[in-house]
Structure formats: C-alpha cells, structure tokens
N, C-alpha and C positions, 0 to 999 in steps of 0.2 A: 504494500500500500504506500502511496506517496503522500507526504504531508503537504499542507498548503505552500510550503517553502521549497518543494521539490526534493526533499530528503526522502530516501527510502527507509521506511519504518518497518522493523521486524516485529511482527505481532507476537511471535512465540519463539522462545529459545529452543524449544523442542523440535520445531520444524525448520529452523534457520539453516540455509545452505552453507553458511560460513562457520557453522558450529565447530567443525574439526580444526579450523584455523586459529581459534582463539583459546587462550589458557582458561579463562573463567568459564567459557562455554563447554569445556571438556569435563565438567563435573558429572558424576553419575546421574542417570536419568531420574532417580528418585529425588535427588537434591534439586534438580532443575524443576521438577514438578512442584516441589514445595515453594520455590521462588515464584513460579507462575501463579500460585494461589494468592500471593501477597503483593505482587508487583503493581506499580502504577507508573506508566510511561508517559512522558510528555517531551515535546521538542520545541526549542526556541530558535528564532532566527539569529544569525551572527550579530553580536553586539547588544542583544536584548538583556543579557544577564550581567 
C-alpha cells in the first residue's frame, strides 16, 4: 500500500518480502505475531517531525 506521500507501507511483518533482509524482521514467527497484535504504524513526510 502506498501512503499519501508515496512511501511504500508494509502492512504486516509476517508477509513482508524484505523480511529475510532485515535483522529485526528475522525474529521467530511467534514473536512477530505478538508484535503484530500490539503495533501501531504511522508515516510522516520528511521534515514533519
């Protein structure tokens, strides 16, 4: 899904195609499922924060 700012937003770590390329994403599936249950994602344009 693309954000209003043209950024590609990954909805779920469990289905992310880049999962194997990232250290944090290489957690066991059970740990990622726990994070999915409590996550809140948002994106800000450059310079907004």
